[in-house]
C-alpha positions as CSV (number, residue, x, y, z in Angstrom):
1,X,0.0,0.1,0.1
2,X,2.8,2.3,0.9
3,X,4.5,1.7,-2.5
4,X,1.3,1.9,-4.5
5,X,1.0,5.6,-2.9
6,X,4.3,6.9,-3.7
7,X,3.6,5.6,-7.4
8,X,0.4,7.6,-7.4
9,X,2.1,10.5,-6.0
10,X,4.6,10.4,-8.9
11,X,1.9,10.5,-11.4
12,X,-0.2,13.2,-9.9
13,X,0.5,17.1,-11.4
14,X,2.6,18.6,-8.9
15,X,0.0,21.3,-8.7
16,X,-2.2,18.6,-7.3
17,X,0.7,17.2,-4.9
18,X,1.0,20.8,-3.8
19,X,-2.4,21.1,-1.8
20,X,-1.8,17.9,0.0
21,X,-1.2,19.6,3.9
22,X,-1.2,18.2,7.2
23,X,-1.0,22.0,8.2
24,X,2.0,21.5,10.4
25,X,3.8,24.4,8.9
26,X,2.0,26.6,7.3
27,X,-1.6,26.9,4.6
28,X,0.8,25.0,1.8
29,X,-1.4,26.2,-1.3
30,X,-4.4,26.7,0.6
31,X,-5.6,30.4,0.4
32,X,-8.7,32.4,1.9
33,X,-10.0,36.1,1.3
34,X,-8.4,38.3,4.2
35,X,-11.4,40.2,4.1
36,X,-13.9,37.5,4.9
37,X,-15.2,38.1,8.2
38,X,-15.0,34.6,9.2
39,X,-11.7,33.0,9.0
40,X,-9.9,29.8,8.8
41,X,-7.3,30.1,11.5
42,X,-4.3,27.6,11.9
43,X,-3.9,26.2,15.7
44,X,-2.4,23.6,17.7
45,X,-5.6,23.4,20.2
46,X,-4.4,26.6,22.1
47,X,-6.6,27.1,25.2
48,X,-6.8,30.8,24.2
49,X,-9.1,29.9,21.4
50,X,-12.3,28.8,22.6
51,X,-14.0,26.1,21.0
52,X,-11.1,25.1,18.8
53,X,-10.4,21.1,18.8
54,X,-8.2,20.4,21.5
55,X,-6.2,17.7,19.6
56,X,-5.1,17.3,15.9
57,X,-5.5,14.2,13.8
58,X,-1.8,14.2,12.5
59,X,-0.1,13.7,15.9
60,X,-3.3,13.2,17.9
61,X,-1.7,15.9,20.3
62,X,-0.6,19.2,20.0
63,X,-0.3,19.5,16.5
64,X,-1.5,22.2,13.9
65,X,-5.0,22.0,11.9
66,X,-7.3,24.5,10.4
67,X,-10.8,25.7,12.1
68,X,-13.2,28.5,11.5
69,X,-13.3,31.1,14.6
70,X,-15.4,34.0,15.0
71,X,-14.2,37.4,15.2
72,X,-17.0,38.7,16.7
73,X,-19.3,37.0,19.2
74,X,-22.1,35.4,16.7
75,X,-21.6,35.2,12.6
76,X,-24.5,32.8,11.8
77,X,-24.9,34.5,8.4
78,X,-21.1,34.3,7.3
79,X,-19.1,31.5,5.9
80,X,-15.2,30.8,5.2
81,X,-13.7,29.7,2.6
82,X,-10.5,28.1,1.7
83,X,-9.3,27.4,-1.9
84,X,-6.8,26.1,-3.5
85,X,-4.7,27.9,-6.3
86,X,-5.7,27.5,-9.6
87,X,-5.1,23.9,-10.6
88,X,-4.3,22.7,-14.5
89,X,-6.5,20.4,-16.2
90,X,-6.7,16.7,-15.2
91,X,-7.1,13.7,-17.6
92,X,-8.2,11.2,-14.8
93,X,-9.8,10.5,-11.7
94,X,-7.9,11.9,-8.6
95,X,-9.1,10.9,-5.0
96,X,-9.1,13.7,-2.5
97,X,-9.2,13.0,1.1
98,X,-9.4,15.0,4.4
99,X,-10.1,14.7,8.2
100,X,-12.6,17.1,9.6
101,X,-14.1,17.6,13.0
102,X,-17.1,19.1,13.5
103,X,-18.4,19.0,17.6
104,X,-20.4,21.5,19.3
105,X,-24.0,21.9,20.2
106,X,-24.9,24.7,17.6
107,X,-22.6,24.5,14.6
108,X,-23.6,24.6,10.6
109,X,-22.0,23.1,7.5
110,X,-18.7,22.0,5.9
111,X,-18.6,21.6,2.1
112,X,-16.4,20.6,-0.6
113,X,-16.9,22.0,-3.8
114,X,-15.0,22.5,-7.4
115,X,-15.2,25.0,-9.8
116,X,-13.9,25.2,-13.0
117,X,-12.8,28.5,-14.8
118,X,-16.3,30.1,-16.2
119,X,-18.3,27.8,-15.2
120,X,-20.7,27.5,-11.3
121,X,-19.2,25.7,-8.4
122,X,-20.2,22.0,-8.3
123,X,-20.9,20.4,-4.1
124,X,-18.7,17.1,-3.8
125,X,-19.6,16.5,-0.3
126,X,-21.4,18.3,2.5
127,X,-22.2,17.6,6.6
128,X,-24.3,19.4,8.5
129,X,-24.4,19.5,12.4
130,X,-22.1,17.9,15.1
131,X,-20.2,14.7,14.3
132,X,-18.9,14.2,18.0
133,X,-15.8,14.8,19.5
134,X,-13.9,13.0,17.3
135,X,-11.6,13.4,14.1
136,X,-13.6,11.6,10.7
137,X,-12.3,10.6,7.7
138,X,-13.9,11.9,4.3
139,X,-13.0,11.4,0.7
140,X,-14.4,11.9,-2.6
141,X,-13.4,11.2,-6.2
142,X,-12.2,14.3,-8.3
143,X,-13.4,13.6,-11.7
144,X,-11.4,14.7,-15.0
145,X,-11.3,18.4,-15.5
146,X,-10.9,19.9,-18.6
147,X,-10.2,23.4,-17.5
148,X,-8.2,24.9,-14.9
149,X,-10.1,24.5,-11.6
150,X,-10.2,25.1,-7.8
151,X,-11.1,22.9,-4.8
152,X,-12.8,24.8,-2.1
153,X,-13.9,24.2,1.3
154,X,-16.8,26.5,2.8
155,X,-17.9,26.5,6.1
156,X,-20.4,28.2,8.4
157,X,-21.0,28.1,12.3
158,X,-24.7,28.4,13.3
159,X,-24.4,30.1,16.5
160,X,-21.0,29.9,16.7
161,X,-20.8,27.5,19.8
162,X,-18.6,24.9,18.5
163,X,-15.8,24.0,16.0
164,X,-15.2,23.2,12.3
165,X,-12.0,21.9,11.9
166,X,-10.0,20.0,9.0
167,X,-6.6,18.3,9.0
168,X,-4.4,16.2,6.7
169,X,-5.7,17.1,3.1
170,X,-4.4,14.5,0.6
171,X,-4.5,13.5,-3.1
172,X,-3.8,10.3,-4.2
173,X,-4.2,9.1,-7.8
174,X,-7.0,7.2,-9.0
175,X,-10.9,6.7,-8.0
176,X,-11.6,6.5,-4.0
177,X,-13.4,3.6,-2.6
178,X,-17.0,3.1,-2.4
179,X,-18.8,5.8,0.1
180,X,-20.0,4.3,3.3
181,X,-22.7,6.7,3.6
182,X,-24.6,8.9,1.0
183,X,-27.3,11.9,2.2
184,X,-27.7,12.2,-1.9
185,X,-26.7,16.0,-0.8
186,X,-24.1,16.3,-3.3
187,X,-24.6,13.6,-5.9
188,X,-26.0,9.8,-6.4
189,X,-23.1,8.5,-4.6
190,X,-22.7,6.1,-8.0
191,X,-26.3,4.6,-7.3
192,X,-27.5,3.9,-10.9
193,X,-31.1,3.5,-12.1
194,X,-31.1,0.9,-15.2
195,X,-34.2,0.7,-17.4
196,X,-36.9,3.2,-18.6
197,X,-38.4,3.6,-15.3
198,X,-36.2,5.0,-13.1
199,X,-35.7,6.6,-9.4
200,X,-34.4,10.4,-9.7
201,X,-32.4,12.5,-7.6
202,X,-34.7,15.4,-6.2
203,X,-35.5,17.8,-3.7
204,X,-39.1,18.6,-2.2
205,X,-40.1,21.7,-4.3
206,X,-43.2,19.9,-6.2
207,X,-46.4,17.8,-5.5
208,X,-45.9,14.1,-5.0
209,X,-42.7,14.4,-3.3
210,X,-41.7,14.3,0.7
211,X,-42.4,17.7,2.5
212,X,-38.5,17.7,3.6
213,X,-35.8,15.4,3.2
214,X,-34.5,13.1,6.0
215,X,-30.7,14.8,6.2
216,X,-31.4,18.7,6.3
217,X,-35.3,18.5,7.1
218,X,-35.5,21.3,4.5
219,X,-37.4,21.6,1.2
220,X,-33.8,21.9,-0.6
221,X,-32.3,18.8,0.7
222,X,-32.2,15.7,-1.8
223,X,-33.1,12.3,-1.8
224,X,-33.7,9.5,-4.8
225,X,-37.6,8.8,-5.3
226,X,-39.2,6.8,-7.7
227,X,-42.9,7.6,-9.0
228,X,-45.2,4.9,-8.2
229,X,-48.4,6.4,-9.5
230,X,-50.6,4.6,-11.4
231,X,-50.0,5.9,-14.9
232,X,-45.8,5.8,-14.5
233,X,-45.5,2.1,-12.5
234,X,-48.7,0.4,-12.9
235,X,-47.5,-2.9,-14.3
236,X,-43.7,-2.1,-13.9
237,X,-41.2,-1.5,-11.5
238,X,-38.0,1.1,-11.1
239,X,-34.4,-0.3,-9.7
240,X,-32.1,1.4,-7.8
241,X,-28.7,-0.3,-7.5
242,X,-25.5,0.5,-5.5
243,X,-22.3,0.4,-6.6
244,X,-20.3,-2.9,-6.3
245,X,-19.3,-3.6,-2.3
246,X,-16.5,-5.7,-1.2
247,X,-17.1,-9.1,0.4
248,X,-18.5,-9.1,4.1
249,X,-17.7,-12.3,5.6
250,X,-18.7,-11.1,9.2
251,X,-22.1,-9.7,9.4
252,X,-22.6,-5.8,8.3
253,X,-25.5,-3.6,8.5
254,X,-27.1,-1.7,5.7
255,X,-29.4,1.0,6.7
256,X,-31.7,3.6,5.2
257,X,-34.7,5.9,5.6
258,X,-37.9,5.7,3.4
259,X,-40.9,7.5,2.7
260,X,-43.7,5.6,1.2
261,X,-46.9,7.9,0.9
262,X,-50.6,7.4,0.6
263,X,-52.8,4.2,1.4
264,X,-51.8,2.3,-1.8
265,X,-47.9,3.5,-2.6
266,X,-47.0,-0.3,-3.8
267,X,-44.1,-2.1,-2.8
268,X,-40.5,-1.2,-2.1
269,X,-38.3,-4.2,-2.1
270,X,-34.8,-4.5,-1.1
271,X,-32.4,-7.5,-2.9
272,X,-28.6,-8.4,-2.3
273,X,-26.7,-9.5,-5.5
274,X,-23.9,-11.2,-4.9
275,X,-21.1,-11.7,-7.6
276,X,-22.6,-15.3,-8.4
277,X,-25.9,-13.3,-9.7
278,X,-27.6,-15.2,-7.2
279,X,-30.3,-12.3,-5.8
280,X,-32.0,-12.5,-2.5
281,X,-34.9,-10.8,-1.3
282,X,-33.6,-9.1,2.4
283,X,-36.7,-7.1,3.0
284,X,-40.1,-5.8,1.9
285,X,-42.4,-3.2,2.7
286,X,-45.9,-2.2,0.8
287,X,-47.7,-0.4,3.7
288,X,-48.2,3.8,3.1
289,X,-46.3,5.6,6.3
290,X,-47.8,9.3,5.0
291,X,-45.1,11.8,5.0
292,X,-43.2,10.3,7.8
293,X,-39.3,8.6,7.1
294,X,-38.8,5.5,8.6
295,X,-35.5,3.4,9.1
296,X,-35.0,0.2,7.3
297,X,-32.3,-2.1,7.9
298,X,-30.8,-5.4,6.2
299,X,-28.2,-7.5,7.6
300,X,-25.7,-8.3,5.1
301,X,-23.2,-11.0,4.9
302,X,-21.3,-12.5,1.9
303,X,-18.8,-14.4,0.2
304,X,-18.1,-12.4,-2.9
305,X,-18.7,-8.9,-4.1
306,X,-22.1,-7.5,-4.2
307,X,-24.5,-4.9,-4.9
308,X,-27.6,-3.8,-3.1
309,X,-30.7,-3.3,-5.1
310,X,-34.2,-1.1,-4.0
311,X,-37.1,-2.1,-6.2
312,X,-40.1,0.3,-6.3
313,X,-43.0,-1.5,-7.8
314,X,-46.4,0.3,-8.2
315,X,-49.6,0.1,-6.1
316,X,-52.4,1.5,-8.8
317,X,-52.9,4.5,-6.4
318,X,-53.4,7.6,-8.7
319,X,-50.5,9.9,-7.0
320,X,-47.9,8.2,-5.1
321,X,-44.3,8.0,-4.7
322,X,-41.5,5.9,-3.1
323,X,-38.5,8.0,-1.6
324,X,-35.1,7.1,0.0
325,X,-32.3,8.9,1.5
326,X,-29.5,8.6,4.1
327,X,-27.9,4.8,3.2
328,X,-25.4,3.8,5.3
329,X,-23.2,0.3,5.7
330,X,-21.6,-0.3,8.6
331,X,-19.4,-3.3,9.6
332,X,-21.8,-4.1,12.6
333,X,-24.6,-6.0,13.4
334,X,-27.7,-4.1,13.0
335,X,-28.8,-2.2,16.5
336,X,-32.4,-3.3,18.2
337,X,-35.6,-1.0,17.3
338,X,-34.9,2.0,19.6
339,X,-31.3,0.9,21.1
340,X,-28.3,2.5,21.7
341,X,-25.5,2.6,23.7
342,X,-23.8,5.2,21.7
343,X,-20.1,3.3,21.4
344,X,-19.8,3.5,17.5
345,X,-22.4,6.4,16.8
346,X,-25.9,7.5,17.5
347,X,-28.0,4.1,15.9
348,X,-31.3,5.5,14.8
349,X,-31.6,8.5,16.7
350,X,-31.2,11.9,15.8
351,X,-30.3,15.5,16.4
352,X,-33.4,17.5,15.4
353,X,-32.3,20.0,12.4
354,X,-35.9,22.0,12.4
355,X,-35.2,25.2,14.0
356,X,-38.8,25.7,15.0
357,X,-38.3,22.7,17.5
358,X,-34.8,23.1,18.7
359,X,-31.7,25.5,19.0
360,X,-28.9,23.4,19.8
361,X,-27.4,20.0,19.7
362,X,-26.8,16.8,22.0
363,X,-23.5,15.7,21.6
364,X,-21.3,12.7,21.2
365,X,-18.3,12.1,23.3
366,X,-16.4,10.7,26.3
367,X,-14.6,11.2,29.4
368,X,-11.4,10.6,28.2
369,X,-11.0,12.6,24.9
370,X,-10.0,16.5,25.5
371,X,-12.8,18.5,24.9
372,X,-13.8,22.3,25.5
373,X,-17.7,20.9,26.8
374,X,-18.2,19.1,29.7
375,X,-19.6,15.6,30.7
376,X,-19.6,12.4,32.8
377,X,-16.1,11.2,33.4
378,X,-17.0,7.7,32.5
379,X,-20.0,6.2,30.6
380,X,-22.7,3.7,31.8
381,X,-22.0,1.1,29.4
382,X,-18.3,0.1,30.0
383,X,-17.5,2.3,33.3
384,X,-14.6,3.7,31.8
385,X,-13.4,7.2,30.6
386,X,-13.5,5.6,26.9
387,X,-16.9,4.9,26.7
388,X,-19.5,7.1,24.8
389,X,-22.5,9.0,25.7
390,X,-24.8,11.8,24.5
391,X,-24.9,15.0,26.6
392,X,-25.4,18.5,26.7
393,X,-23.5,21.1,28.5
394,X,-25.5,23.8,29.6
395,X,-22.7,26.4,30.4
396,X,-22.9,26.5,26.8
397,X,-26.2,26.9,25.9
398,X,-28.2,30.3,26.4
399,X,-31.7,30.8,28.3
400,X,-34.4,29.2,26.6
401,X,-31.9,27.3,24.5
402,X,-33.3,23.7,23.5
403,X,-32.0,20.3,22.6
404,X,-33.9,17.5,21.2
405,X,-32.4,14.1,20.5
406,X,-35.5,12.2,18.5
407,X,-36.1,8.6,17.6
408,X,-37.0,6.8,14.7
409,X,-40.8,6.2,14.5
410,X,-42.5,3.4,16.6
411,X,-45.8,1.7,15.9
412,X,-48.7,2.0,18.3
413,X,-48.5,0.2,21.8
414,X,-50.4,-0.5,24.5
415,X,-47.4,-0.8,26.6
416,X,-43.6,-0.8,25.6
417,X,-40.5,-0.3,27.9
418,X,-38.3,2.6,27.5
419,X,-35.3,2.5,29.5
420,X,-32.1,4.4,29.8
421,X,-29.7,5.6,32.1
422,X,-28.6,9.7,32.6
423,X,-26.1,11.6,34.8
424,X,-26.1,15.3,35.7
425,X,-24.4,17.5,38.0
426,X,-26.4,20.2,38.3
427,X,-27.5,21.7,41.3
428,X,-30.9,20.2,43.1
429,X,-32.9,23.5,43.1
430,X,-32.2,24.1,39.4
431,X,-33.0,20.2,38.2
432,X,-36.8,21.2,37.3
433,X,-37.2,20.7,33.6
434,X,-33.7,20.4,32.4
435,X,-34.4,16.9,31.0
436,X,-37.2,15.8,29.7
437,X,-38.7,12.6,28.0
438,X,-41.5,13.0,25.5
439,X,-43.7,11.3,23.1
440,X,-44.0,13.1,19.8
441,X,-46.8,12.3,17.5
442,X,-48.9,14.6,15.1
443,X,-46.5,17.5,15.6
444,X,-47.3,17.6,19.2
445,X,-44.8,16.4,22.0
446,X,-46.2,15.2,25.7
447,X,-43.9,15.0,28.4
448,X,-43.9,11.3,30.0
449,X,-41.0,12.1,32.2
450,X,-38.3,14.6,33.7
451,X,-35.7,14.7,36.1
452,X,-36.3,15.8,39.6
453,X,-34.3,16.4,42.8
454,X,-31.2,14.4,41.7
455,X,-27.5,15.9,42.3
456,X,-25.1,13.1,41.2
457,X,-22.5,12.0,38.8
458,X,-23.8,8.6,39.2
459,X,-25.9,6.9,36.2
460,X,-29.3,6.5,37.4
461,X,-31.5,4.1,35.8
462,X,-35.0,4.9,34.5
463,X,-38.0,2.6,33.2
464,X,-40.8,4.1,31.4
465,X,-43.9,2.5,29.8
466,X,-44.8,4.3,26.8
467,X,-48.5,4.0,25.4
468,X,-49.5,5.4,21.9
469,X,-52.3,4.8,19.8
470,X,-51.0,6.1,16.9
471,X,-47.4,6.1,15.6
472,X,-44.8,7.9,17.6
473,X,-41.5,9.0,18.4
474,X,-39.7,9.3,21.2
475,X,-37.4,12.4,22.3
476,X,-35.0,13.4,25.2
477,X,-35.3,17.2,25.4
478,X,-32.7,19.5,27.6
479,X,-34.0,22.9,28.6
480,X,-32.2,25.8,30.2
481,X,-34.7,27.8,31.6
482,X,-32.2,29.8,34.2
483,X,-28.8,31.6,33.4
484,X,-27.6,30.0,36.9
485,X,-27.9,26.8,35.4
486,X,-24.5,25.1,34.6
487,X,-23.1,21.6,34.5
488,X,-24.3,18.7,32.2
489,X,-27.3,16.3,31.9
490,X,-26.1,12.8,29.7
491,X,-28.1,10.1,28.7
492,X,-26.8,6.4,27.9
493,X,-27.9,2.7,27.3
494,X,-31.1,3.2,25.5
495,X,-33.3,0.1,25.3
496,X,-36.8,-0.1,23.9
497,X,-38.7,-3.1,24.9
498,X,-41.1,-3.3,22.2
499,X,-44.7,-4.7,23.0
500,X,-43.8,-5.2,26.9
501,X,-44.1,-3.3,29.4
502,X,-41.9,-2.3,32.4
503,X,-43.2,-4.8,34.6
504,X,-42.5,-7.7,31.8
505,X,-46.1,-8.1,31.0
506,X,-46.7,-8.4,27.0
507,X,-49.5,-5.8,25.7
508,X,-49.6,-5.7,22.2
509,X,-50.0,-9.7,21.0
510,X,-48.9,-10.9,18.0
511,X,-48.0,-7.2,16.4
512,X,-44.3,-8.2,15.4
513,X,-45.3,-8.9,11.7
514,X,-47.6,-8.9,8.6
515,X,-48.2,-10.1,5.1
516,X,-46.8,-6.5,4.2
517,X,-43.6,-6.8,5.6
518,X,-42.0,-10.4,4.0
519,X,-38.7,-10.1,6.0
520,X,-40.2,-8.4,8.8
521,X,-41.9,-11.3,10.4
522,X,-38.4,-13.5,10.9
523,X,-37.0,-10.3,12.0
524,X,-39.2,-9.2,14.9
525,X,-39.4,-12.6,16.4
526,X,-35.4,-12.1,16.4
527,X,-36.2,-8.8,18.3
528,X,-38.6,-10.0,20.8
529,X,-35.6,-13.1,21.5
530,X,-32.9,-10.5,21.5
531,X,-34.5,-7.8,23.9
532,X,-35.1,-10.9,26.6
533,X,-31.3,-11.6,26.7
534,X,-30.0,-8.3,25.9
535,X,-29.1,-7.6,29.6
536,X,-27.0,-10.7,29.5
537,X,-25.2,-10.1,26.3
538,X,-25.2,-6.4,25.9
539,X,-21.8,-6.0,27.1
540,X,-20.1,-8.3,24.5
541,X,-22.3,-6.6,21.7
542,X,-20.9,-3.2,22.8
543,X,-17.3,-4.3,23.1
544,X,-17.8,-6.2,19.4
545,X,-18.9,-2.7,18.0
546,X,-16.5,-0.8,19.7
547,X,-13.4,-3.1,18.4
548,X,-14.7,-1.8,15.0
549,X,-13.6,2.0,14.8
550,X,-14.5,3.9,12.0
551,X,-10.8,5.0,12.2
552,X,-9.9,1.5,11.0
553,X,-10.7,2.5,7.3
554,X,-7.9,5.4,7.2
555,X,-5.4,3.1,5.8
556,X,-7.0,2.3,2.5
557,X,-5.5,5.3,0.6
558,X,-4.4,8.4,1.4
559,X,-1.5,9.5,3.6
560,X,-1.6,8.2,6.8
561,X,0.1,10.0,9.9
562,X,3.4,8.1,9.7
563,X,3.8,9.3,6.6
564,X,3.3,12.9,7.6
565,X,5.6,12.2,10.5
566,X,8.4,10.8,8.5
567,X,8.1,14.3,6.1
568,X,8.3,16.5,8.9
């Protein structure tokens, strides 16, 4: 791999080599406009700059990186741009990779763009909102450019509480590996739709489409959509095919968010096709979900290369659609419905991006990693500083700020047990209302539980029986109502025992599957059994997830830290 990297460097244009940079010495060949109000700052975790990352990626310590910094108190409507010098035209694919750090309760968007001379800018990659206290790896294939061009980083800070930083930018000849996560915001991520009747990458600005996308929760966000109206897909189907994926001999999880409107939207099938042309149906749904984005997941285990296929079949309704958004492939087992220990990521839980509902985000961290924001010293899962949790630092919030963490949609229930652990160090006199659990349905929230009268850094177990006659979501709300409120609230190890209340009594009967979900019958039975034994095997499962770190992928291509250190 090292030799291949050196060969790729030799064949790269010298201008592209010049933009590869770890920022240990200077900005290399990256430039910004000195008149911009919002500036990129080169720093090494200095305590003088509030909310800057406290460690870099290159040296995992006091090395340097670039981050955006407000020169005034708050600049939510400004962006910071960082551009390469003008690059010569290229005739082959180049793989551009970098590491980014997006952390804090109120940050905006980081985007990567390309602009050819005389042409509009083209979006290549984008992320919005906090991504936790961790450097994360990103990459994108830069296709051949037939004119001089520039690559551009563009960032905005939202309310400015937090950081957006980049480090270890590199260019390697050849096409990048397949993306493991796709929001369809920049492009279709090499998903293709063969045939006359196709899926299309769209935004929510017309009829017979989702009201918003799932990623950004706005009308400008993108998704893939198949029009299943009677006149379009009456007796046919449309396929959406992923790029070829590497073999997965150990079980992995493919997750996606889908929407099916109307009473008869048709059928959405998910297939896995191996290199051997053996195509297996792994998941199916033909029940209308109105305008809700719902979570689907498929367990993947193959001995050969494989592709995933979404198949949309019309259901005869005059006007209907099926939409897909935020597809993700993880090399770990699929989590149970509503469950999360936060060791790897947020599972199916999500920070609300709609400003009408909240103004701040919950964040993801652990007690060991240096941070400008304060949370528990240890998590509940591992009882260890390396264990992760979700938290809100009230010192970073303003009065009346609200942070919501929202679940996937759950079906109606006569009684299902929600269990979790929470920790806080807020004084007892100020505890009222700072942490709430609510049921969210029909755009209305009902408070089910709130923390009261406890000041302790220990983790406290809570069990709540959830009841609802309609589809609903569960939310954790953190609210700052008094300027004296400082400290944190944190949650960990969420479990949802579907159809069984907190007294262990089955309440919903045989609700686990129907003829509408071919694969759902078996999967739901597995869920029931898994919930029963989850307390026994949970730690083994969590440890297995922790051992599969996202950072382990960082050696596939690009410059690793050892290469950077040898150069310096």
